[in-house]
BAMIMAR-599823 format. One record per residue: residue number from 1; x, y, z of N, C-alpha, C, O, CB in turn. Coordinates in steps of 0.05 Angstrom, whole numbers, plus 5000, padded with zeros to 4 digits. Glycine has a CB too. Example, Ala and Ser with C-alpha at 12.3 -4.5 7.8 and 13.67 -1.06 7.14 Angstrom:
BEGIN
1  5264  4886  5156  5246  4910  5156  5264  4934  5156  5285  4934  5169  5226  4911  5181
2  5257  4955  5142  5273  4979  5143  5258  5001  5157  5268  5023  5161  5282  4988  5114
This chain:
BEGIN
1  3669  5337  3748  3671  5352  3725  3675  5383  3715  3669  5392  3693  3654  5345  3717
2  3684  5391  3730  3696  5411  3724  3724  5405  3717  3733  5425  3705  3693  5427  3743
3  3752  5376  3720  3767  5375  3708  3762  5375  3681  3771  5392  3665  3776  5361  3715
4  3741  5347  3676  3742  5343  3642  3744  5365  3616  3751  5358  3593  3718  5331  3636
5  3738  5385  3623  3750  5400  3595  3780  5399  3595  3795  5394  3576  3742  5433  3593
6  3788  5410  3630  3818  5415  3618  3830  5386  3617  3851  5392  3629  3840  5438  3639
7  3834  5361  3613  3841  5335  3621  3824  5338  3592  3810  5358  3597  3832  5316  3654
8  3820  5332  3572  3802  5329  3563  3826  5359  3532  3836  5350  3511  3769  5334  3588
9  3827  5378  3537  3841  5390  3523  3871  5386  3536  3881  5408  3537  3830  5416  3521
10  3877  5380  3540  3909  5373  3546  3917  5342  3547  3940  5335  3551  3917  5386  3576
11  3892  5323  3543  3898  5305  3519  3897  5303  3491  3906  5285  3478  3889  5289  3521
12  3881  5329  3480  3890  5334  3447  3908  5337  3452  3928  5325  3446  3881  5353  3427
13  3904  5362  3468  3954  5373  3455  3969  5351  3455  3985  5343  3438  3982  5396  3486
14  3959  5339  3481  3985  5308  3478  3976  5292  3455  3995  5286  3440  3986  5280  3510
15  3966  5288  3452  3956  5265  3424  3959  5293  3393  3958  5286  3370  3906  5247  3430
16  3963  5320  3401  3981  5338  3378  4003  5337  3375  4010  5326  3354  3983  5363  3380
17  4019  5345  3391  4048  5337  3403  4053  5313  3400  4076  5312  3393  4054  5342  3431
18  4041  5285  3402  4055  5260  3395  4062  5268  3360  4083  5269  3348  4034  5229  3402
19  4033  5273  3352  4032  5267  3321  4036  5295  3300  4029  5296  3276  4001  5253  3316
20  4051  5319  3318  4062  5338  3307  4095  5315  3294  4106  5308  3273  4065  5367  3334
21  4096  5312  3320  4129  5297  3330  4130  5263  3314  4147  5248  3325  4131  5290  3376
22  4125  5259  3307  4116  5239  3282  4122  5237  3257  4131  5221  3241  4096  5239  3277
23  4109  5267  3260  4111  5266  3229  4134  5287  3224  4129  5301  3204  4082  5274  3212
24  4154  5291  3235  4179  5280  3231  4195  5263  3217  4195  5240  3227  4182  5275  3242
25  4213  5267  3195  4236  5245  3177  4254  5248  3177  4263  5262  3159  4237  5239  3152
26  4270  5240  3194  4303  5238  3203  4310  5231  3182  4325  5249  3175  4315  5220  3225
27  4310  5212  3163  4321  5196  3146  4324  5211  3112  4333  5203  3091  4303  5168  3148
28  4316  5227  3118  4315  5242  3083  4338  5271  3088  4338  5287  3106  4273  5257  3071
29  4351  5269  3069  4359  5295  3074  4364  5315  3063  4373  5314  3040  4372  5296  3083
30  4361  5340  3076  4363  5338  3105  4344  5342  3108  4329  5356  3095  4378  5351  3121
31  4336  5325  3137  4317  5327  3164  4299  5344  3153  4303  5366  3143  4329  5340  3193
32  4263  5325  3159  4244  5360  3155  4233  5357  3188  4218  5343  3202  4206  5361  3121
33  4250  5381  3189  4239  5386  3220  4210  5409  3219  4210  5429  3234  4270  5402  3240
34  4190  5404  3202  4189  5433  3192  4161  5427  3223  4158  5448  3235  4179  5445  3146
35  4146  5408  3233  4139  5407  3262  4147  5399  3291  4139  5396  3315  4124  5398  3262
36  4164  5398  3276  4179  5392  3312  4175  5413  3334  4170  5407  3357  4216  5390  3313
37  4176  5443  3322  4167  5469  3343  4149  5469  3349  4144  5469  3374  4167  5493  3336
38  4128  5468  3329  4100  5459  3338  4099  5439  3361  4087  5445  3382  4087  5446  3314
39  4108  5420  3358  4107  5391  3380  4117  5410  3400  4096  5421  3407  4129  5358  3374
40  4132  5418  3410  4152  5423  3430  4133  5439  3451  4125  5433  3473  4181  5441  3418
41  4128  5463  3433  4101  5471  3448  4079  5467  3456  4071  5483  3472  4094  5482  3444
42  4067  5452  3450  4048  5431  3447  4055  5419  3469  4034  5413  3480  4046  5415  3422
43  4071  5411  3481  4083  5388  3510  4068  5401  3521  4045  5396  3527  4115  5383  3525
44  4088  5429  3530  4086  5438  3560  4059  5445  3557  4053  5438  3580  4105  5462  3572
45  4038  5453  3549  4018  5463  3558  3991  5439  3556  3969  5445  3567  4015  5491  3543
46  3995  5413  3540  3993  5391  3552  4000  5389  3579  3991  5396  3601  4005  5375  3540
47  4011  5382  3573  4028  5380  3605  4003  5399  3637  3995  5391  3658  4070  5407  3598
48  4001  5422  3624  3994  5448  3641  3975  5445  3650  3968  5446  3674  3991  5471  3630
49  3961  5439  3626  3935  5436  3634  3930  5401  3638  3906  5402  3642  3915  5451  3609
50  3936  5378  3640  3935  5353  3666  3942  5362  3683  3936  5347  3701  3951  5327  3667
51  3958  5389  3696  3972  5405  3720  3944  5409  3729  3935  5394  3746  3992  5435  3714
52  3927  5431  3719  3903  5449  3722  3882  5429  3727  3872  5435  3748  3896  5470  3695
53  3870  5407  3718  3853  5395  3723  3869  5373  3755  3852  5377  3773  3841  5381  3693
54  3884  5361  3762  3892  5355  3779  3879  5374  3791  3858  5366  3800  3915  5349  3780
55  3885  5405  3795  3896  5413  3821  3857  5420  3816  3841  5410  3832  3930  5441  3826
56  3850  5436  3795  3809  5419  3811  3808  5406  3825  3809  5414  3849  3787  5399  3796
57  3808  5380  3819  3794  5358  3830  3811  5350  3854  3807  5328  3863  3789  5333  3809
58  3834  5367  3868  3845  5363  3885  3825  5359  3913  3819  5340  3927  3864  5381  3884
59  3818  5387  3912  3796  5389  3944  3764  5365  3936  3763  5344  3948  3779  5438  3949
60  3752  5371  3924  3733  5346  3912  3727  5332  3924  3706  5326  3936  3738  5332  3895
61  3767  5316  3921  3767  5290  3926  3780  5286  3947  3791  5263  3948  3776  5276  3908
62  3783  5307  3972  3797  5303  3998  3771  5305  4004  3761  5285  4012  3822  5321  4013
63  3751  5334  4002  3732  5327  4017  3713  5308  4013  3693  5310  4027  3722  5344  4020
64  3714  5294  4002  3701  5263  3994  3715  5239  4010  3702  5219  4013  3705  5256  3959
65  3739  5240  4019  3754  5226  4026  3743  5227  4057  3734  5209  4072  3781  5235  4017
66  3746  5248  4061  3731  5259  4098  3699  5246  4094  3685  5235  4111  3726  5309  4105
67  3693  5248  4073  3662  5236  4076  3662  5205  4083  3642  5195  4073  3643  5240  4045
68  3675  5189  4094  3680  5166  4092  3693  5161  4128  3696  5139  4139  3699  5163  4063
69  3696  5177  4134  3707  5182  4167  3679  5171  4182  3656  5179  4177  3715  5224  4178
70  3686  5155  4198  3674  5162  4234  3659  5181  4228  3663  5202  4216  3696  5172  4261
71  3632  5164  4243  3610  5182  4253  3618  5169  4288  3621  5146  4296  3572  5174  4236
72  3619  5188  4297  3615  5187  4345  3607  5191  4346  3598  5208  4330  3624  5195  4371
73  3591  5182  4377  3563  5185  4382  3577  5193  4419  3574  5173  4433  3537  5150  4371
74  3583  5205  4426  3596  5215  4447  3567  5220  4476  3557  5242  4472  3613  5247  4432
75  3560  5211  4491  3559  5215  4515  3571  5242  4540  3578  5238  4563  3568  5193  4519
76  3570  5264  4527  3592  5291  4554  3572  5308  4561  3551  5308  4573  3623  5316  4540
77  3601  5335  4535  3568  5350  4539  3582  5362  4519  3602  5353  4508  3551  5370  4571
78  3563  5398  4513  3582  5406  4498  3575  5433  4503  3558  5444  4517  3583  5397  4471
79  3601  5442  4483  3611  5473  4499  3608  5495  4481  3617  5488  4459  3645  5474  4509
80  3601  5515  4481  3594  5545  4469  3621  5568  4472  3620  5573  4496  3564  5558  4490
81  3646  5585  4461  3647  5600  4469  3654  5613  4446  3653  5606  4423  3658  5600  4488
82  3661  5638  4459  3674  5659  4447  3688  5659  4422  3691  5639  4409  3690  5666  4462
83  3696  5682  4415  3714  5685  4383  3742  5685  4402  3736  5687  4426  3708  5722  4357
84  3758  5685  4399  3792  5696  4404  3814  5699  4384  3810  5714  4365  3807  5677  4422
85  3832  5689  4386  3853  5717  4364  3860  5697  4342  3880  5705  4330  3893  5734  4383
86  3852  5673  4331  3854  5663  4316  3835  5663  4287  3842  5657  4264  3858  5646  4328
87  3806  5675  4299  3780  5671  4296  3785  5680  4272  3803  5697  4269  3759  5684  4313
88  3772  5668  4252  3754  5683  4226  3739  5700  4231  3727  5704  4252  3737  5668  4212
89  3739  5722  4199  3724  5740  4216  3689  5739  4198  3683  5736  4175  3742  5776  4218
90  3677  5742  4217  3641  5738  4213  3634  5713  4231  3612  5703  4228  3630  5730  4176
91  3651  5704  4248  3642  5678  4279  3648  5688  4283  3661  5708  4279  3647  5651  4294
92  3632  5670  4300  3620  5679  4326  3625  5659  4343  3604  5653  4355  3590  5685  4326
93  3644  5645  4350  3655  5631  4367  3670  5608  4363  3686  5609  4344  3640  5626  4380
94  3667  5588  4376  3662  5567  4378  3639  5541  4381  3626  5547  4401  3671  5571  4386
95  3631  5516  4370  3634  5490  4390  3639  5458  4387  3642  5442  4369  3613  5490  4402
96  3638  5458  4412  3662  5435  4421  3641  5411  4431  3620  5419  4439  3687  5447  4451
97  3645  5386  4432  3645  5364  4428  3666  5356  4455  3691  5357  4451  3652  5357  4398
98  3656  5349  4478  3667  5336  4505  3664  5310  4514  3648  5296  4502  3658  5349  4526
99  3679  5301  4533  3678  5272  4531  3677  5284  4560  3684  5304  4572  3702  5248  4515
100  3663  5261  4563  3649  5262  4597  3673  5259  4626  3670  5258  4651  3624  5229  4600
101  3692  5259  4612  3712  5272  4634  3725  5302  4630  3740  5314  4645  3738  5251  4636
102  3711  5310  4601  3715  5343  4604  3742  5343  4577  3747  5365  4567  3727  5356  4645
103  3754  5321  4569  3765  5326  4549  3743  5337  4517  3719  5337  4513  3781  5301  4548
104  3765  5344  4501  3752  5351  4471  3762  5340  4456  3785  5343  4446  3753  5376  4459
105  3737  5317  4451  3731  5311  4417  3719  5320  4397  3707  5310  4378  3721  5294  4413
106  3725  5348  4405  3711  5350  4377  3702  5383  4374  3679  5392  4376  3681  5328  4376
107  3736  5404  4366  3721  5430  4361  3710  5456  4333  3729  5453  4318  3734  5441  4376
108  3705  5462  4330  3691  5465  4304  3693  5503  4309  3690  5511  4332  3653  5446  4302
109  3695  5516  4293  3680  5541  4293  3645  5556  4274  3632  5551  4255  3705  5556  4284
110  3645  5566  4285  3612  5582  4285  3607  5602  4281  3613  5621  4294  3598  5584  4305
111  3591  5602  4254  3591  5635  4232  3552  5647  4248  3533  5636  4238  3588  5624  4174
112  3549  5662  4264  3519  5671  4280  3524  5693  4275  3542  5699  4260  3512  5667  4312
113  3505  5713  4288  3494  5740  4294  3511  5760  4312  3518  5784  4310  3467  5735  4308
114  3516  5737  4334  3525  5745  4359  3548  5721  4368  3546  5697  4367  3499  5747  4381
115  3568  5736  4376  3581  5720  4399  3580  5701  4419  3572  5709  4441  3585  5729  4408
116  3588  5676  4416  3573  5657  4446  3575  5658  4469  3600  5661  4471  3576  5633  4450
117  3569  5659  4485  3576  5663  4507  3587  5635  4515  3584  5616  4500  3557  5675  4522
118  3600  5632  4542  3612  5607  4542  3595  5587  4553  3578  5595  4569  3635  5607  4555
119  3596  5566  4550  3570  5549  4564  3580  5521  4564  3601  5514  4552  3539  5551  4546
120  3569  5509  4573  3574  5476  4574  3549  5475  4598  3541  5485  4619  3613  5461  4586
121  3544  5449  4567  3511  5418  4581  3515  5398  4576  3524  5395  4553  3477  5415  4568
122  3511  5376  4590  3508  5353  4575  3495  5347  4564  3471  5351  4570  3507  5339  4581
123  3501  5333  4540  3480  5325  4527  3493  5298  4504  3516  5292  4511  3466  5353  4511
124  3486  5286  4486  3490  5261  4474  3492  5275  4444  3477  5289  4430  3466  5235  4481
125  3515  5263  4442  3525  5289  4409  3542  5266  4393  3559  5248  4397  3555  5328  4419
126  3520  5283  4360  3539  5257  4346  3551  5278  4331  3546  5302  4330  3524  5227  4325
127  3568  5261  4319  3586  5285  4302  3606  5262  4283  3607  5237  4283  3611  5310  4327
128  3620  5285  4267  3653  5269  4251  3658  5295  4256  3651  5316  4268  3658  5254  4211
129  3682  5282  4236  3693  5308  4246  3711  5319  4225  3734  5326  4229  3709  5305  4274
130  3699  5319  4202  3703  5338  4177  3678  5358  4177  3677  5381  4170  3705  5320  4148
131  3645  5330  4192  3619  5339  4190  3609  5363  4204  3589  5376  4199  3603  5319  4196
132  3627  5365  4224  3617  5385  4256  3597  5355  4266  3598  5331  4261  3590  5429  4248
133  3574  5377  4288  3558  5364  4306  3534  5359  4297  3518  5377  4304  3555  5377  4328
134  3517  5334  4280  3502  5318  4266  3471  5334  4289  3456  5352  4282  3515  5278  4269
135  3472  5316  4318  3458  5317  4332  3467  5313  4357  3487  5302  4366  3442  5306  4324
136  3445  5328  4370  3448  5345  4393  3422  5332  4413  3401  5344  4413  3444  5380  4383
137  3426  5305  4432  3406  5296  4442  3377  5277  4427  3356  5266  4435  3402  5319  4453
138  3394  5282  4393  3376  5263  4387  3361  5282  4363  3347  5273  4345  3358  5251  4414
139  3368  5312  4368  3345  5340  4354  3381  5338  4329  3404  5332  4334  3334  5390  4388
140  3369  5346  4305  3385  5353  4281  3400  5379  4287  3389  5396  4301  3368  5355  4255
141  3422  5382  4278  3431  5417  4290  3435  5416  4249  3454  5422  4235  3476  5425  4325
142  3406  5407  4240  3415  5431  4206  3433  5421  4194  3428  5416  4171  3428  5465  4208
143  3469  5413  4205  3488  5402  4184  3475  5386  4156  3482  5392  4132  3506  5382  4200
144  3458  5367  4163  3432  5364  4136  3419  5364  4145  3417  5355  4168  3425  5345  4116
145  3392  5379  4125  3371  5382  4137  3354  5345  4126  3362  5326  4113  3357  5417  4126
146  3329  5352  4141  3309  5340  4144  3305  5314  4114  3309  5290  4111  3289  5366  4148
147  3292  5341  4097  3305  5331  4074  3319  5321  4042  3311  5315  4020  3302  5330  4078
148  3350  5323  4059  3368  5303  4040  3357  5286  4038  3342  5277  4055  3391  5294  4045
149  3365  5272  4010  3364  5254  3998  3385  5227  4018  3403  5234  4034  3373  5266  3968
150  3378  5200  4014  3399  5188  4023  3420  5193  4007  3421  5209  3988  3395  5162  4026
151  3442  5175  4018  3472  5177  3996  3471  5222  3965  3485  5226  3945  3462  5127  3962
152  3452  5240  3979  3460  5256  3961  3450  5247  3949  3472  5238  3940  3481  5262  3956
153  3431  5235  3932  3431  5231  3902  3393  5248  3898  3370  5247  3907  3437  5187  3892
154  3404  5257  3884  3387  5291  3863  3385  5306  3892  3372  5294  3909  3340  5287  3841
155  3395  5324  3898  3401  5338  3917  3418  5363  3911  3429  5378  3928  3411  5322  3934
156  3418  5365  3884  3435  5396  3870  3411  5390  3843  3414  5388  3818  3484  5393  3858
157  3386  5390  3861  3354  5390  3834  3353  5428  3832  3361  5441  3850  3306  5370  3855
158  3344  5438  3812  3348  5466  3823  3317  5461  3832  3305  5440  3831  3358  5496  3800
159  3305  5492  3844  3282  5488  3865  3265  5479  3849  3270  5481  3826  3270  5511  3882
160  3246  5469  3854  3217  5479  3843  3211  5499  3835  3188  5503  3828  3200  5478  3857
């Protein structure tokens, strides 16, 4: 819905540019070009609004596409480790899922009050590349709360 307004404005400006350009009558002497300068200004502005609308929906479309990635279940290990030189400000370290032979299946930055210590423990982990670890040993990690509705329908209602 965010990009609806810029796209609508872009469409309106494109329509106005075409309508004004069509008002130019070259078959009269001298040709009537009064509306052409305005149409020339409206056309790039309309294109700019369309580009802005596409820019607004780019990240949500990428995020939506990533939600269709598979959910993996690995019988292996869950590893935590502290921050490194590339950690974002406010990060407390990283959480990783390791396969049974110790290879990294996925690793995600974590945010919290205290830095993680380096731990490795056996676990059955359910995760997705985009969403992080969903459950460890069948217990939810809180990525999606239990009250989250199926398919997310109705999740954006204001609190009662």
